[in-house]
N, C-alpha and C positions, 0 to 999 in steps of 0.2 A: 163506484170505483172500488175494486177489491183492495184489501190491505197489502197484498204482495205488490200490486201495481203501484200503490202509493209509496211503498218502501223503495221501489226502483226509481221512481221520479225524484224522491227525496235524495237518493244517492247521487243521481245525475246533477241535481242542483248544487249539492255540497261540493262535488268534485269540480264543478264549473267555478264555484267561488274560490277554491284552492288554486286552480289553474289561472284564473284571471288575476288574482293577487300576485301569484308567482311571476307571471309574464310581465305584469306592470312593473314590479319592483326590479326584475332583472333587465328591463328595458331602459333603466335609468343609469347612464354612464357613471354618475357619482357613486352609485351603489355597486354596480357590476363593472369592475375595471377590465374584465375580459371581453366586454361586448364587441369591440372592434375586431379582435382576433376571431371570436366566435362567428361573426357575420362573414368574415373573409373566408374561413374554411367551409362554412355552410354553403356559401355561394359557389365555391369550387366543387363541392359535392353535387349541387343541383346541376351545374354544367356537365359534370362527369356523367351523371345519371341520364340526363336528357340525350346526350350524344350516344351513349351506350344503347338506350332504349330505341331511339330512332334508327340507329344503324342496324340493330338486330331485327327490327320490324321490316326495314326495307330489304335487307339481304335475304331474309326468309321469304319475303314476297317475290323478289326477283328470281329466286331459285326454286319456285314452286314447279316450274316446268323442267327442273333438273338441268338448267343451263343458265349461265350468266353471260349475257351478250356484252359486246364491247361498249355499247351505249350505256348499259346499266353499270358496267364497271367504271366508266368515266364519270358517271353521275355520283357514284359512291366515293371515288377519289376526290372529286371537287367538293362534296358536301361534308365529308368526314375526314379531314386531313390527319387527325390523330391515329386513324386506323390504316393509313396508306401503307406503312411498312408491313403490317400483318397481312393486309389484303394482297400485296404484291408477292409475298412469300408463298401464297397458295394459288394464286391466279397465274398459272404457268402456260405459256404458249397460247395465250388468248382463250384459256379454258379453265373452268373450276370443276374438278371431278367431285363425285359424291364423297369419296374418302377425304379429299382435301377440304371439302365443305364442312365436314364434321370436325376436322382438325382446326379449321379456322374458327368455328364457333366455340370450341373448347378453349382455345388460346385467348380469344376475346373475353370469355367468361372468367377465366383465371386471372387475366390482367385486371379486369374490372374489380373482381373480388379483392385482389391484393391492394389495389389503389384505394378501394372503398374502405378497407380496414384501416389503412394509414390515415385517411381523412376522418373516419369515424373516431379514431383515437385522438386526433387533434381537436375535433369538435368537443369530445367529452372532456379533454384536458382543459378546455376553455369554458366548461359548463359547471365548474366547481361552485360558483356563487348560486347558480340555479339549483343545484342539489341542496345546498345549505338553506336557501330561502324556502324551498319546498318542504324540507324537514321541519323547519321552524313553523311554517304555516300549518302543517299537519298537527304538530304539538299544540300550538296556540288555539287552533279551531276545534279539533276533535277531542282534545283533552281539556284544555283550559276553558274554552267557551262552553263545552258540554257540561263541565262541572259547575260553571257559573249559572247556567240556565236550568240546571237540574235534569239534563238529559235531552235537550232539544237544540239541534243545529237549525240553521235557517230553513233547510229543506224539510226537516221533520216538523218544524213549526208551521210551515205552509201546508203540509199534508196532515196536520193534527196528529202527529206521531210523537212518541216519547219513549226513551229508554228507561226501564224500571227494573228493580230487583226481581228476580224470578220467584223468590220466596216471600218477600215483603215489599210490595210496590210503594208503600208509604214511607219507607226508610230511605234516607239519603244514600246515594251511590258513592262509594269511595273512589278516589282517583285511580287506584290500581286497576279497577274494572274498565275505565275508559282507556287506560294504557293498553290493556290486553286486547280490547276491541279494535283499537287503532292499529296495533301491530298486525292483526290478522286481516282486518277489512281493507285498510289503506296501504298496507305493506311497505312501510318506510325502510324495511330491511334491504329492499332492492336498491334504494338510493344510498343507504349507508355502505353497502358493498361497492357501489360505484365510486363513492367518495373515497373509500380506502383504496380500492383497486387502481384507480387512475393515478394515484401517487406512488404505488409500490409495485405495480405489475407491468410487464411488457405488453406489447400490442396483442400478441396471440393469446396469452394467458387471460388478459383483461376481457378480450372478446369472448373467449370460451366460458369463463366464469360468469360473466353477466348474462350470457345466453342461457346458461343452466338455471340461474336464479330467476330469470324472466319466465322460463318454461314452468318452473315450480310454482311461480306466482300465478300463472295462467291456470294450472291444474287446481290450485287452491280456490281461485275465483269460481271455477266451475263447480267445485264441491260445495261452496257456500250457496250458490244459486240453486243447486239441486236440493240441498238440505232445507233451505228456506221454503222451497216449493212443495216438497213431498212430506215434510214433517207436519203433523197436525198442529203443533204449537208454533210453527214458523221459526224455530230457533236454529241458527247456523252454528258452526264451531266457535265463532266469536262469542255467541251468547252462552253456549254450554260451558266454555272455559271461564268466562267472566261471571257466570251465574246471573245473567240478565235476560230480558226479553223486550221486544218492541210492542208497546201498547198503542191502540188506536182510540181516539177520543172524539166525541161529537162537539158541536159548537158550544154546548153548555158545560163542557169539561167532564162529561161522564164517559167512562170507558165503553167502547162499542165492542161487543163480542161477535166476531164473525162465526160462520157455521163451523169452520175447522177448529177454531179455538174452543167453541162451546162443546163440540164433539170430543175434543181432547180433554177438557175438564171433566166431562161426564165419564169418560173412560178412566181417567185418573181417580175420580171419586169411587168408581166401581171397583177399581183395583184396591184402593185403600179400604173400602168396605169389605171386600172379600178377604183381604189380609187380616183385618180386625176380627172378622168372623172366624177365620182359621186359628188366629192366636187365642181368641176366647174359647174356642172348642178345645184347643190344646191345653189351656189353663184348667178348664172344667175336667178334662180327661185326667190331667195330672192330679187335680184335687180328688177326683174319684179314686185314683190309684192310691193316693196317700191315705184317704179315708178307709179304703179296703185294707190297706196294710196295717193301719192302726187298729182296726177291728180284729184283724187276724192275730195281731200281737196280744191284744187284750184277751181274746179267746184262749190262746195258748197259755197265757199266764193264769187264767182262771182254771183251766184244765189241770195245770201243774199243781195249783193250790189244792184242788179237790183230791187229786191223787196223793199228795203229801198228807192231807188230813186223814184220808182213808187208811194209809199205812200206819199212821200214829195210832188211830183208833183200834186197829187190828192187833197191835203189839200187846202181848200178855203182861199183866201187872204183876209185880213181885209181892 
């Protein structure tokens, strides 16, 4: 099993731990006083989505032949009472034209999106304890537990992985490095924005801001995956900023070097060797220059002395 695959499995296990702990704690009414309201609005959303999805599926199916028969119309009226007014608005004289069909779909989509936003906001308003518990779990597990175990979460322990310093793997990792890794990898910023936004923003602003942060989070996750896969040392932005790396160990506790890591070390050693050689050559060249300069100065001084002596010897005595 490759190191990259083991890291992926370890990540899944760790996130499952966080989600299970969060879900269990938020499911206790004594801890989560918002549980009843949350379930109420969440069930309303499920009913809204089911009716919307089924209605859209059926009307698209019925209108494939560019015609909505009276039988199909009556079936829609009986099965989806919430859409009766909208359907009657565009089903004129026993006929649904192409133009009215498009208008009907647009109005249904707009009404659904508006209602969805309102319910989404109410659900989020009653998810404050979930956000808090999730953030506490992230801090306790990926920072506190990591520090306590010296860089091994449950997932990493099972996969025999460990977070170590990039420059000195035997040195203890300071807390700030786990903080940096957690902010980038597990992105608590998204839930902090949610926690602040749900208390100070209106529906539209909250919806737009959280969507932007969510998209940024998605791009960052893709960047992490790409960097871990293509870099020879397997370090993502979280490792580069925290100056760490993820090491793989065998059952005896000895670090296992995969082909990519070995190739990276060889490349780095070659670069260091080449750099040292260049520096040594520059030092030698500089020494040669200094030696040549000193010899030139000595020669000039010697020549001046000989010339001075010659002038003195040639002067007539009185």
